[in-house]
Structure formats: structure tokens, C-alpha cells
C-alpha positions as protocol buffer text, in pm:
chain_id: "A"
residue {
  index: 1
  type: MET
  ca { x: -3611 y: 3774 z: -18727 }
}
residue {
  index: 2
  type: ALA
  ca { x: -3694 y: 4092 z: -18922 }
}
residue {
  index: 3
  type: THR
  ca { x: -3865 y: 4384 z: -18750 }
}
residue {
  index: 4
  type: ARG
  ca { x: -4226 y: 4400 z: -18860 }
}
residue {
  index: 5
  type: PHE
  ca { x: -4325 y: 4750 z: -18742 }
}
residue {
  index: 6
  type: GLU
  ca { x: -4145 y: 5083 z: -18720 }
}
residue {
  index: 7
  type: ASP
  ca { x: -4326 y: 5192 z: -18403 }
}
residue {
  index: 8
  type: ARG
  ca { x: -4667 y: 5176 z: -18234 }
}
residue {
  index: 9
  type: THR
  ca { x: -4813 y: 5452 z: -18451 }
}
residue {
  index: 10
  type: GLU
  ca { x: -4721 y: 5279 z: -18776 }
}
residue {
  index: 11
  type: ALA
  ca { x: -4851 y: 4950 z: -18635 }
}
residue {
  index: 12
  type: GLY
  ca { x: -5183 y: 5116 z: -18552 }
}
residue {
  index: 13
  type: VAL
  ca { x: -5218 y: 5254 z: -18903 }
}
residue {
  index: 14
  type: ARG
  ca { x: -5158 y: 4910 z: -19050 }
}
residue {
  index: 15
  type: LEU
  ca { x: -5399 y: 4754 z: -18802 }
}
residue {
  index: 16
  type: ALA
  ca { x: -5670 y: 4998 z: -18910 }
}
residue {
  index: 17
  type: ALA
  ca { x: -5646 y: 4867 z: -19267 }
}
residue {
  index: 18
  type: ALA
  ca { x: -5742 y: 4522 z: -19136 }
}
residue {
  index: 19
  type: LEU
  ca { x: -6036 y: 4675 z: -18948 }
}
residue {
  index: 20
  type: SER
  ca { x: -6169 y: 4884 z: -19237 }
}
residue {
  index: 21
  type: ALA
  ca { x: -6516 y: 4727 z: -19207 }
}
residue {
  index: 22
  type: PHE
  ca { x: -6562 y: 4941 z: -18893 }
}
residue {
  index: 23
  type: HIS
  ca { x: -6468 y: 5271 z: -19062 }
}
residue {
  index: 24
  type: GLY
  ca { x: -6703 y: 5542 z: -18933 }
}
residue {
  index: 25
  type: ARG
  ca { x: -6949 y: 5282 z: -18805 }
}
residue {
  index: 26
  type: PRO
  ca { x: -7195 y: 5430 z: -18553 }
}
residue {
  index: 27
  type: GLY
  ca { x: -7193 y: 5273 z: -18208 }
}
residue {
  index: 28
  type: THR
  ca { x: -6828 y: 5164 z: -18231 }
}
residue {
  index: 29
  type: VAL
  ca { x: -6540 y: 5268 z: -18008 }
}
residue {
  index: 30
  type: VAL
  ca { x: -6167 y: 5189 z: -17996 }
}
residue {
  index: 31
  type: LEU
  ca { x: -6013 y: 5119 z: -17655 }
}
residue {
  index: 32
  type: GLY
  ca { x: -5638 y: 5088 z: -17611 }
}
residue {
  index: 33
  type: LEU
  ca { x: -5497 y: 4872 z: -17334 }
}
residue {
  index: 34
  type: ALA
  ca { x: -5287 y: 5094 z: -17109 }
}
residue {
  index: 35
  type: ARG
  ca { x: -5020 y: 5181 z: -17149 }
}
residue {
  index: 36
  type: GLY
  ca { x: -4861 y: 5030 z: -17461 }
}
residue {
  index: 37
  type: GLY
  ca { x: -5182 y: 4978 z: -17653 }
}
residue {
  index: 38
  type: ILE
  ca { x: -5289 y: 5342 z: -17632 }
}
residue {
  index: 39
  type: PRO
  ca { x: -5073 y: 5485 z: -17916 }
}
residue {
  index: 40
  type: VAL
  ca { x: -5161 y: 5188 z: -18137 }
}
residue {
  index: 41
  type: ALA
  ca { x: -5530 y: 5241 z: -18064 }
}
residue {
  index: 42
  type: ALA
  ca { x: -5499 y: 5617 z: -18123 }
}
residue {
  index: 43
  type: ALA
  ca { x: -5358 y: 5564 z: -18472 }
}
residue {
  index: 44
  type: THR
  ca { x: -5623 y: 5302 z: -18547 }
}
residue {
  index: 45
  type: ALA
  ca { x: -5907 y: 5522 z: -18419 }
}
residue {
  index: 46
  type: GLY
  ca { x: -5776 y: 5820 z: -18615 }
}
residue {
  index: 47
  type: VAL
  ca { x: -5779 y: 5630 z: -18944 }
}
residue {
  index: 48
  type: LEU
  ca { x: -6118 y: 5473 z: -18878 }
}
residue {
  index: 49
  type: GLY
  ca { x: -6279 y: 5795 z: -18755 }
}
residue {
  index: 50
  type: LEU
  ca { x: -6389 y: 5638 z: -18426 }
}
residue {
  index: 51
  type: PRO
  ca { x: -6389 y: 5757 z: -18062 }
}
residue {
  index: 52
  type: LEU
  ca { x: -6084 y: 5664 z: -17854 }
}
residue {
  index: 53
  type: GLY
  ca { x: -6072 y: 5547 z: -17493 }
}
residue {
  index: 54
  type: THR
  ca { x: -5877 y: 5307 z: -17277 }
}
residue {
  index: 55
  type: VAL
  ca { x: -5902 y: 4997 z: -17062 }
}
residue {
  index: 56
  type: LEU
  ca { x: -5663 y: 4994 z: -16767 }
}
residue {
  index: 57
  type: VAL
  ca { x: -5501 y: 4652 z: -16729 }
}
residue {
  index: 58
  type: ARG
  ca { x: -5245 y: 4500 z: -16494 }
}
residue {
  index: 59
  type: LYS
  ca { x: -5086 y: 4158 z: -16512 }
}
residue {
  index: 60
  type: LEU
  ca { x: -5077 y: 3946 z: -16197 }
}
residue {
  index: 61
  type: GLY
  ca { x: -4723 y: 3811 z: -16211 }
}
residue {
  index: 62
  type: ILE
  ca { x: -4588 y: 3515 z: -16017 }
}
residue {
  index: 63
  type: PRO
  ca { x: -4354 y: 3635 z: -15738 }
}
residue {
  index: 64
  type: GLY
  ca { x: -3999 y: 3586 z: -15859 }
}
residue {
  index: 65
  type: TYR
  ca { x: -4122 y: 3528 z: -16216 }
}
residue {
  index: 66
  type: GLU
  ca { x: -4317 y: 3848 z: -16271 }
}
residue {
  index: 67
  type: GLU
  ca { x: -4326 y: 3817 z: -16650 }
}
residue {
  index: 68
  type: THR
  ca { x: -4533 y: 3498 z: -16614 }
}
residue {
  index: 69
  type: ALA
  ca { x: -4894 y: 3581 z: -16532 }
}
residue {
  index: 70
  type: TYR
  ca { x: -5134 y: 3372 z: -16328 }
}
residue {
  index: 71
  type: GLY
  ca { x: -5408 y: 3625 z: -16396 }
}
residue {
  index: 72
  type: ALA
  ca { x: -5488 y: 3987 z: -16474 }
}
residue {
  index: 73
  type: LEU
  ca { x: -5699 y: 4282 z: -16364 }
}
residue {
  index: 74
  type: ALA
  ca { x: -5885 y: 4523 z: -16590 }
}
residue {
  index: 75
  type: TRP
  ca { x: -6072 y: 4848 z: -16525 }
}
residue {
  index: 76
  type: ALA
  ca { x: -6350 y: 4975 z: -16750 }
}
residue {
  index: 77
  type: THR
  ca { x: -6669 y: 5172 z: -16688 }
}
residue {
  index: 78
  type: GLY
  ca { x: -6588 y: 5217 z: -16321 }
}
residue {
  index: 79
  type: ARG
  ca { x: -6523 y: 4860 z: -16214 }
}
residue {
  index: 80
  type: ILE
  ca { x: -6233 y: 4619 z: -16179 }
}
residue {
  index: 81
  type: VAL
  ca { x: -6263 y: 4274 z: -16332 }
}
residue {
  index: 82
  type: ARG
  ca { x: -6038 y: 3995 z: -16201 }
}
residue {
  index: 83
  type: LEU
  ca { x: -5943 y: 3707 z: -16429 }
}
residue {
  index: 84
  type: ILE
  ca { x: -5747 y: 3412 z: -16286 }
}
residue {
  index: 85
  type: ASN
  ca { x: -5587 y: 3120 z: -16469 }
}
residue {
  index: 86
  type: LYS
  ca { x: -5693 y: 2854 z: -16219 }
}
residue {
  index: 87
  type: PRO
  ca { x: -5467 y: 2570 z: -16342 }
}
residue {
  index: 88
  type: MET
  ca { x: -5170 y: 2808 z: -16333 }
}
residue {
  index: 89
  type: LEU
  ca { x: -5267 y: 2930 z: -15986 }
}
residue {
  index: 90
  type: GLU
  ca { x: -5285 y: 2573 z: -15855 }
}
residue {
  index: 91
  type: ARG
  ca { x: -4939 y: 2495 z: -15995 }
}
residue {
  index: 92
  type: VAL
  ca { x: -4796 y: 2811 z: -15843 }
}
residue {
  index: 93
  type: LEU
  ca { x: -4931 y: 2723 z: -15499 }
}
residue {
  index: 94
  type: GLN
  ca { x: -4806 y: 2364 z: -15531 }
}
residue {
  index: 95
  type: HIS
  ca { x: -4454 y: 2494 z: -15601 }
}
residue {
  index: 96
  type: GLY
  ca { x: -4427 y: 2680 z: -15274 }
}
residue {
  index: 97
  type: VAL
  ca { x: -4563 y: 3026 z: -15344 }
}
residue {
  index: 98
  type: ARG
  ca { x: -4781 y: 3130 z: -15050 }
}
residue {
  index: 99
  type: GLN
  ca { x: -5130 y: 3272 z: -15092 }
}
residue {
  index: 100
  type: GLU
  ca { x: -5019 y: 3572 z: -14887 }
}
residue {
  index: 101
  type: GLN
  ca { x: -4761 y: 3654 z: -15153 }
}
residue {
  index: 102
  type: LEU
  ca { x: -5025 y: 3640 z: -15426 }
}
residue {
  index: 103
  type: ASP
  ca { x: -5255 y: 3861 z: -15218 }
}
residue {
  index: 104
  type: GLU
  ca { x: -4975 y: 4117 z: -15197 }
}
residue {
  index: 105
  type: VAL
  ca { x: -4934 y: 4108 z: -15576 }
}
residue {
  index: 106
  type: GLU
  ca { x: -5304 y: 4164 z: -15633 }
}
residue {
  index: 107
  type: ASP
  ca { x: -5328 y: 4443 z: -15373 }
}
residue {
  index: 108
  type: ARG
  ca { x: -5035 y: 4622 z: -15538 }
}
residue {
  index: 109
  type: GLU
  ca { x: -5182 y: 4594 z: -15888 }
}
residue {
  index: 110
  type: ARG
  ca { x: -5529 y: 4704 z: -15771 }
}
residue {
  index: 111
  type: THR
  ca { x: -5374 y: 5010 z: -15613 }
}
residue {
  index: 112
  type: GLU
  ca { x: -5194 y: 5092 z: -15938 }
}
residue {
  index: 113
  type: ILE
  ca { x: -5511 y: 5054 z: -16145 }
}
residue {
  index: 114
  type: LEU
  ca { x: -5703 y: 5285 z: -15911 }
}
residue {
  index: 115
  type: ARG
  ca { x: -5419 y: 5538 z: -15926 }
}
residue {
  index: 116
  type: ARG
  ca { x: -5434 y: 5540 z: -16305 }
}
residue {
  index: 117
  type: ALA
  ca { x: -5814 y: 5552 z: -16307 }
}
residue {
  index: 118
  type: ALA
  ca { x: -5795 y: 5885 z: -16124 }
}
residue {
  index: 119
  type: LEU
  ca { x: -5561 y: 6024 z: -16391 }
}
residue {
  index: 120
  type: TYR
  ca { x: -5646 y: 5877 z: -16730 }
}
residue {
  index: 121
  type: PRO
  ca { x: -5925 y: 6017 z: -16950 }
}
residue {
  index: 122
  type: GLY
  ca { x: -6134 y: 5777 z: -17156 }
}
residue {
  index: 123
  type: THR
  ca { x: -6191 y: 5515 z: -16888 }
}
residue {
  index: 124
  type: MET
  ca { x: -6562 y: 5583 z: -16837 }
}
residue {
  index: 125
  type: MET
  ca { x: -6705 y: 5558 z: -17188 }
}
residue {
  index: 126
  type: ASP
  ca { x: -7059 y: 5426 z: -17220 }
}
residue {
  index: 127
  type: LEU
  ca { x: -7018 y: 5080 z: -17378 }
}
residue {
  index: 128
  type: ALA
  ca { x: -7377 y: 4956 z: -17351 }
}
residue {
  index: 129
  type: GLY
  ca { x: -7485 y: 4800 z: -17680 }
}
residue {
  index: 130
  type: LYS
  ca { x: -7170 y: 4911 z: -17862 }
}
residue {
  index: 131
  type: ALA
  ca { x: -6907 y: 4738 z: -18070 }
}
residue {
  index: 132
  type: VAL
  ca { x: -6573 y: 4765 z: -17891 }
}
residue {
  index: 133
  type: LEU
  ca { x: -6238 y: 4727 z: -18067 }
}
residue {
  index: 134
  type: LEU
  ca { x: -5981 y: 4639 z: -17800 }
}
residue {
  index: 135
  type: VAL
  ca { x: -5630 y: 4724 z: -17920 }
}
residue {
  index: 136
  type: ASP
  ca { x: -5292 y: 4633 z: -17772 }
}
residue {
  index: 137
  type: ASP
  ca { x: -4936 y: 4656 z: -17906 }
}
residue {
  index: 138
  type: GLY
  ca { x: -4897 y: 4277 z: -17888 }
}
residue {
  index: 139
  type: LEU
  ca { x: -5046 y: 3959 z: -17747 }
}
residue {
  index: 140
  type: ALA
  ca { x: -4795 y: 3740 z: -17566 }
}
residue {
  index: 141
  type: THR
  ca { x: -5013 y: 3525 z: -17339 }
}
residue {
  index: 142
  type: GLY
  ca { x: -5339 y: 3711 z: -17397 }
}
residue {
  index: 143
  type: ALA
  ca { x: -5399 y: 3736 z: -17020 }
}
residue {
  index: 144
  type: THR
  ca { x: -5447 y: 4113 z: -17002 }
}
residue {
  index: 145
  type: MET
  ca { x: -5652 y: 4118 z: -17321 }
}
residue {
  index: 146
  type: ARG
  ca { x: -5883 y: 3848 z: -17183 }
}
residue {
  index: 147
  type: ALA
  ca { x: -5933 y: 4053 z: -16868 }
}
residue {
  index: 148
  type: ALA
  ca { x: -6011 y: 4356 z: -17086 }
}
residue {
  index: 149
  type: VAL
  ca { x: -6266 y: 4152 z: -17280 }
}
residue {
  index: 150
  type: GLU
  ca { x: -6439 y: 4053 z: -16956 }
}
residue {
  index: 151
  type: ALA
  ca { x: -6436 y: 4414 z: -16836 }
}
residue {
  index: 152
  type: VAL
  ca { x: -6604 y: 4557 z: -17147 }
}
residue {
  index: 153
  type: ARG
  ca { x: -6854 y: 4270 z: -17156 }
}
residue {
  index: 154
  type: ALA
  ca { x: -6943 y: 4358 z: -16797 }
}
residue {
  index: 155
  type: GLY
  ca { x: -6987 y: 4717 z: -16917 }
}
residue {
  index: 156
  type: GLY
  ca { x: -7251 y: 4605 z: -17167 }
}
residue {
  index: 157
  type: ALA
  ca { x: -7054 y: 4581 z: -17493 }
}
residue {
  index: 158
  type: ALA
  ca { x: -7255 y: 4400 z: -17759 }
}
residue {
  index: 159
  type: THR
  ca { x: -6960 y: 4307 z: -17982 }
}
residue {
  index: 160
  type: VAL
  ca { x: -6597 y: 4270 z: -17880 }
}
residue {
  index: 161
  type: VAL
  ca { x: -6304 y: 4250 z: -18121 }
}
residue {
  index: 162
  type: ALA
  ca { x: -5949 y: 4195 z: -17994 }
}
residue {
  index: 163
  type: ALA
  ca { x: -5687 y: 4345 z: -18225 }
}
residue {
  index: 164
  type: ALA
  ca { x: -5308 y: 4368 z: -18219 }
}
residue {
  index: 165
  type: PRO
  ca { x: -5026 y: 4402 z: -18470 }
}
residue {
  index: 166
  type: VAL
  ca { x: -4855 y: 4084 z: -18347 }
}
residue {
  index: 167
  type: GLY
  ca { x: -4939 y: 3793 z: -18121 }
}
residue {
  index: 168
  type: SER
  ca { x: -4868 y: 3436 z: -18027 }
}
residue {
  index: 169
  type: VAL
  ca { x: -5069 y: 3149 z: -18171 }
}
residue {
  index: 170
  type: ASP
  ca { x: -5171 y: 3045 z: -17819 }
}
residue {
  index: 171
  type: ALA
  ca { x: -5295 y: 3393 z: -17730 }
}
residue {
  index: 172
  type: GLU
  ca { x: -5502 y: 3415 z: -18047 }
}
residue {
  index: 173
  type: ALA
  ca { x: -5659 y: 3073 z: -17978 }
}
residue {
  index: 174
  type: SER
  ca { x: -5751 y: 3166 z: -17622 }
}
residue {
  index: 175
  type: LEU
  ca { x: -5907 y: 3496 z: -17731 }
}
residue {
  index: 176
  type: GLU
  ca { x: -6109 y: 3338 z: -18009 }
}
residue {
  index: 177
  type: ARG
  ca { x: -6307 y: 3159 z: -17738 }
}
residue {
  index: 178
  type: VAL
  ca { x: -6419 y: 3482 z: -17572 }
}
residue {
  index: 179
  type: CYS
  ca { x: -6429 y: 3742 z: -17854 }
}
residue {
  index: 180
  type: ASP
  ca { x: -6655 y: 3792 z: -18152 }
}
residue {
  index: 181
  type: ALA
  ca { x: -6341 y: 3828 z: -18364 }
}
residue {
  index: 182
  type: VAL
  ca { x: -5963 y: 3841 z: -18323 }
}
residue {
  index: 183
  type: VAL
  ca { x: -5748 y: 4043 z: -18565 }
}
residue {
  index: 184
  type: CYS
  ca { x: -5372 y: 3990 z: -18550 }
}
residue {
  index: 185
  type: LEU
  ca { x: -5152 y: 4102 z: -18838 }
}
residue {
  index: 186
  type: HIS
  ca { x: -4856 y: 3878 z: -18760 }
}
residue {
  index: 187
  type: LEU
  ca { x: -4858 y: 3535 z: -18589 }
}
residue {
  index: 188
  type: PRO
  ca { x: -4497 y: 3414 z: -18578 }
}
residue {
  index: 189
  type: GLY
  ca { x: -4428 y: 3047 z: -18528 }
}
residue {
  index: 190
  type: LYS
  ca { x: -4186 y: 3135 z: -18249 }
}
residue {
  index: 191
  type: PHE
  ca { x: -4311 y: 3422 z: -18035 }
}
residue {
  index: 192
  type: ARG
  ca { x: -4063 y: 3618 z: -17826 }
}
residue {
  index: 193
  type: ALA
  ca { x: -4098 y: 3955 z: -17657 }
}
residue {
  index: 194
  type: VAL
  ca { x: -4353 y: 4191 z: -17813 }
}
residue {
  index: 195
  type: GLY
  ca { x: -4085 y: 4461 z: -17843 }
}
residue {
  index: 196
  type: SER
  ca { x: -3872 y: 4244 z: -18069 }
}
residue {
  index: 197
  type: PHE
  ca { x: -4124 y: 4301 z: -18350 }
}
residue {
  index: 198
  type: TYR
  ca { x: -4078 y: 4681 z: -18338 }
}
residue {
  index: 199
  type: ARG
  ca { x: -3786 y: 4895 z: -18441 }
}
residue {
  index: 200
  type: HIS
  ca { x: -3879 y: 5158 z: -18180 }
}
residue {
  index: 201
  type: PHE
  ca { x: -4054 y: 5030 z: -17868 }
}
residue {
  index: 202
  type: GLY
  ca { x: -3992 y: 5272 z: -17582 }
}
residue {
  index: 203
  type: GLN
  ca { x: -4177 y: 5246 z: -17253 }
}
residue {
  index: 204
  type: LEU
  ca { x: -4462 y: 5495 z: -17212 }
}
residue {
  index: 205
  type: THR
  ca { x: -4508 y: 5713 z: -16905 }
}
residue {
  index: 206
  type: ASP
  ca { x: -4842 y: 5820 z: -16760 }
}
residue {
  index: 207
  type: ASP
  ca { x: -4791 y: 6161 z: -16920 }
}
residue {
  index: 208
  type: ASP
  ca { x: -4733 y: 6001 z: -17262 }
}
residue {
  index: 209
  type: ALA
  ca { x: -5049 y: 5791 z: -17240 }
}
residue {
  index: 210
  type: ILE
  ca { x: -5264 y: 6074 z: -17106 }
}
residue {
  index: 211
  type: ALA
  ca { x: -5145 y: 6313 z: -17378 }
}
residue {
  index: 212
  type: VAL
  ca { x: -5241 y: 6064 z: -17650 }
}
residue {
  index: 213
  type: LEU
  ca { x: -5584 y: 6007 z: -17494 }
}
residue {
  index: 214
  type: ARG
  ca { x: -5639 y: 6382 z: -17483 }
}
residue {
  index: 215
  type: GLN
  ca { x: -5538 y: 6406 z: -17848 }
}
residue {
  index: 216
  type: GLU
  ca { x: -5262 y: 6648 z: -17751 }
}
residue {
  index: 217
  type: ARG
  ca { x: -4980 y: 6468 z: -17932 }
}
residue {
  index: 218
  type: PRO
  ca { x: -4967 y: 6449 z: -18313 }
}
residue {
  index: 219
  type: CYS
  ca { x: -4799 y: 6166 z: -18500 }
}
residue {
  index: 220
  type: ARG
  ca { x: -4426 y: 6195 z: -18441 }
}
residue {
  index: 221
  type: THR
  ca { x: -4316 y: 6245 z: -18802 }
}
residue {
  index: 222
  type: ALA
  ca { x: -4447 y: 6384 z: -19127 }
}
residue {
  index: 223
  type: GLN
  ca { x: -4412 y: 6037 z: -19273 }
}
residue {
  index: 224
  type: ALA
  ca { x: -4643 y: 5894 z: -19006 }
}
residue {
  index: 225
  type: ARG
  ca { x: -4896 y: 6169 z: -19071 }
}
residue {
  index: 226
  type: SER
  ca { x: -4893 y: 6098 z: -19443 }
}
residue {
  index: 227
  type: GLU
  ca { x: -4937 y: 5726 z: -19375 }
}
residue {
  index: 228
  type: VAL
  ca { x: -5243 y: 5798 z: -19161 }
}
residue {
  index: 229
  type: ARG
  ca { x: -5395 y: 6014 z: -19437 }
}
residue {
  index: 230
  type: ALA
  ca { x: -5316 y: 5757 z: -19706 }
}
residue {
  index: 231
  type: CYS
  ca { x: -5452 y: 5469 z: -19505 }
}
residue {
  index: 232
  type: GLY
  ca { x: -5764 y: 5669 z: -19420 }
}
residue {
  index: 233
  type: ALA
  ca { x: -5825 y: 5735 z: -19789 }
}
residue {
  index: 234
  type: GLU
  ca { x: -5784 y: 5366 z: -19870 }
}
residue {
  index: 235
  type: ASP
  ca { x: -6028 y: 5274 z: -19593 }
}
residue {
  index: 236
  type: ARG
  ca { x: -6285 y: 5522 z: -19716 }
}
residue {
  index: 237
  type: GLN
  ca { x: -6260 y: 5373 z: -20063 }
}
residue {
  index: 238
  type: ALA
  ca { x: -6291 y: 5022 z: -19924 }
}
residue {
  index: 239
  type: GLY
  ca { x: -6592 y: 5130 z: -19717 }
}
residue {
  index: 240
  type: SER
  ca { x: -6760 y: 5270 z: -20027 }
}
residue {
  index: 241
  type: ARG
  ca { x: -6708 y: 4942 z: -20213 }
}
residue {
  index: 242
  type: GLN
  ca { x: -6851 y: 4745 z: -19922 }
}
residue {
  index: 243
  type: ARG
  ca { x: -7161 y: 4963 z: -19904 }
}
residue {
  index: 244
  type: CYS
  ca { x: -7236 y: 4931 z: -20277 }
}
């Protein structure tokens, strides 16, 4: 399987080209899902000339199988939204996982979200009546993105678009039921780990994510900067054609 994206910045630039209809549109914001979606969203927002913020998300993983989610939490506009996959939860409980164990998982993830909320800028943007572009680095199950959708809807968003460079067919289908639009550049027939579609896919720290949200970190290479400028120029031209 060939790598599709060099890194999150390049993926965000390419994603912006697919979202060119929103270039410079008033009342539109770009929110990256923390942490991995933040650099993708920053590149997208930079090309589109839109404000950047974040939605804090945490997967609720099954004890012993943490990569498999039975739900997710999301923080936006000062509140936590809880989204549970009820059929999955019932199966988990039937297979011997105790409710007390799940309560411990949720308590731990709530604590982590509240810790990040005290640190991360861009979590309290006014979303009332706005179009919100939710951006992540990939959509495996779509669980955290669905929680993010619910969180921004609760914050008053009028239009919600879920966008990612790569995703599974199942995740896209589930999001289409709750979003106004879903934009995914690559939908492989066989979806594996999100990182397998990137050449460089390092884990981000809090400091990394916060620096991007504060616009303190430029694109990592001159090539990336030139790609942002080139893509921005193409989007401006496309926007002019659409307005005519």
C-alpha cells in the first residue's frame, strides 16, 4: 500500500483544495480534533483564510482492547458531550467487562479532557450560527468525530462538515448520517491504521498542539510553505470562478 501523504501539514493543504468553496467565507471556522487533527486543521485553515480552533476528544476504549471504542467524549464551548455506541456497549457487558471498569475508563478520559481544556487555546470559540469544518488526520471508526459533531451542534453550529485526508468506508457512512457533508480524500477498500497512510506520523505532545493553535510554529519546510502558498492561490482562483 503506497503512502498517500507526506505528513499532516501536506495532508491539510491537500484537504483545503477539496474545501475551496469555504475559502474566506464569513461565519466559518476550522476546528481540529486534538491532538492529531490540529496540524492538519492548521494547514487547512491557513490556506482557506479561516479562524482555527480545536475540539478536545477522547476515545472510550474497551478495557484490554483499548483501540476498540465503545464510545467517545468531546469538549467544545465549555461542555463535554458523551457519545455511546449502545450495541457495542451491550456486547462488551455481555462478554464479562464490568460496568465499574467502564466507569473507570470514562472517569480517566474526562479528567484528561478537563486537563487539556485548561491548557489548550481555541476551545471556547463562539459557534452559534456558524459553519464548522471539523478536521482530523484520519477516520478509523468515526467515533471521536461523531462525538465532535455532537459537541459543536450543542454549541449552536448551523452547518457541520467532517473532513479528513483518509478514512474508512464505514466511518464515512456513519458520519454522513449526522453531518451536512463529509469530505474524505482517500477511502481505501481495506482500512488499516491511520498512520500507515502517512510517511511521517509522529505523536504530538501538548506543547506541539498548543504551539500550532497559537500560530507559533511555521510549516516545517520551505517546500511545505510553498505548497501552502500555491494551494492558496489555486483556491482564490477557484473562489473567483465560483462567484462569477
